N, C-alpha and C positions, 0 to 999 in steps of 0.2 A: 132958411129953406137947406142951405149948407149943410149948417148943426145938427140939426136931427140926420141924416145924413152921416156927417162925420161920427157921431155918438154911437148909430146901429152898426155903421164900419169896428168903431172900435170894441164893442160889446162883440159885435161877431166872432172876430177877431182872436179877443177875450173867449172865447169859449171854444175858436177852435185851434186853439197853439198846445191848450193842456190834452185834446182829444190825438192829436199828430203824435206829441211826444210820448203819451202812453201807450201807443202805439210803437212805436220806435224801440220801447222798451218793453213791451212786452218780445217783441222778436228777439232784442238782444239778447234776455235775461232766458228765454227758448234756445237760443243757439247758444248761452254760457252751459245750460245743464244738459242739453245732448252731447255737447262735446265732454264734460266731465263723464257722463254715462259712458258715453261709447270709448273714454281710456279708463275707466273704474277697474278695468280686470287690471292691467297692466300696472296702474298706481302701487306704489310698496304699500304692506298693511299698517306700515311702520310712516306715510306722508302724514304730512303736517296737516290738519283740518286747517281749510281759509274759512269757510261756510257753513250754511246748514245743509245744503247739499253738501259737501264731503263729509260734514261727521254722517248723514244718512246713509252714504253709500260705505262707509266705514260701518255700521249699521248691518246694514244689511249681509255684507261681506264675514262680518262676526256669526251672524243668526244662521247663514248657513251653514259654518265651520263649527255649529255646537258652542260657540262659545256664546252662554245668555247673558251672563253678564255683564261681558264686554260689549257684548248687542247694547241694552238695557244700556248702559254709558253714554254708549254713542247716540243712542237716537232719544235721549235726554237733553246731550247736548246737540242735536240739531235742530230740536224743539225751544231750545235757547237761543240761539243764535238764530233762527229763521220759524215768529211763532205761526206762519204760510203753511208750515208744514206740521197740519192736524194729525198726518198719520203715526209722526212720530211718535205723539205719548201717547196713541194707543198702542203703537209696538212698545215704547217703552215698558209699560203696565203687565203688556203680556210677555214679554222676555223677561223682565224681574219673577212674575212666580211661573214662570217654567225650569225646569232641571239641566242640567246642561249635559252635551253629548246629543249626537247623530237621531236619535231616536227621542227626541224628548215631547214632548205635550204641545209645542208650542202650537199649533193648531187646536187644539181646543182651548187653551188660552186665549187667542186671540176670538173666540168666537165670544168667552164669556166673559172676559174682557169688552167689547164690544156692546155685549146689551147691558154689562155694568156702568160702561158713558153714554147711553141712552141711546145705540146706535147713531150715531154719529156717520155724515150725510160722509165718506170715505174722499172722495173727489170736490167736498166742496171749494177748496180754493186752488187757484189754477196753477200755483208752483207746484203743488202737490199733485195733480192730475198728469200735467207735464211731466214730472219725474216720473211717476209711476205707469204712465203712458213710453216715455224713453226707455224702462229697467223692462216691462214687460217684450215693448220691439221688437228688444235684443235675444229675449229670452222665449217664449210665446208659454204661457197658459194650455191647459185646454180651453175650449172656445165653453163652456159648461158656464165656468167660473165667474161668479159674482164679481164687484167691484172690490169686496170683502178677499174673497175667493185668489184673485189676481195680487193683491197686496200679502195674502197668504204664500203665494208662487214665490214670489220675489226673493223673501226671505228665508225662504224654505230649504233647506239640506238636500239631497236625496233622497234618504230615506222619507224626509218629512214629504215631500212628492207624490213619491208614490204612494203613502199613507189618502193623500189628497185627489191623485185621481182613485183608490178607492172609495173613499168616502162620495166623490162625484157620481160614479157606478151605485155602491148602495143606499143612498142617498138616506142618511140616518135621518129624524126630527131635526136633530141638535145641530146639522151641521149643515140645514139649511143656510144659514145667510151667508155659506163659503158660495153656493150655487145663484145662478140665474133663476128668475120662474121660468118655469113652463108655459110656451106662449102657446096659447090655445088659437085655431085657426086653420 
């Protein structure tokens, strides 16, 4: 009678321990990402990137400055360093296809690339969701933005943000992926 009970306890603990450790890891990862986002504005532009999140944040900064080739490189390194940063792959190709400067066509390229990549779910990976949520918490996009619109907001220069707001008001069909669907009721 004791042997089946012991086996049950061992199996139960064998399942419980990884679950607990995964929860601890997720909380620690969340705190690490939020801390990096909180200090990203004060960090040096030339600071050495240590991981995918650092590369991603440097890519956001470069894109906001209109340095699209640099942004593409940083987003590519972010995705290479951490495959879970799926939005970094989308941003890499979007930035590569976008001209330099404040009044770039980043929003156009982001939507086009999203379609070309078969409309991936932007926040599928928890680290992507955590990073983007942390960035928009710091700098709120318009509430009408979809997940793709929120992503566009965090990498957009002031000129592109004005354009995104204009697109949200005018609602052209090509820009629909940047907007939340209208809720009926």
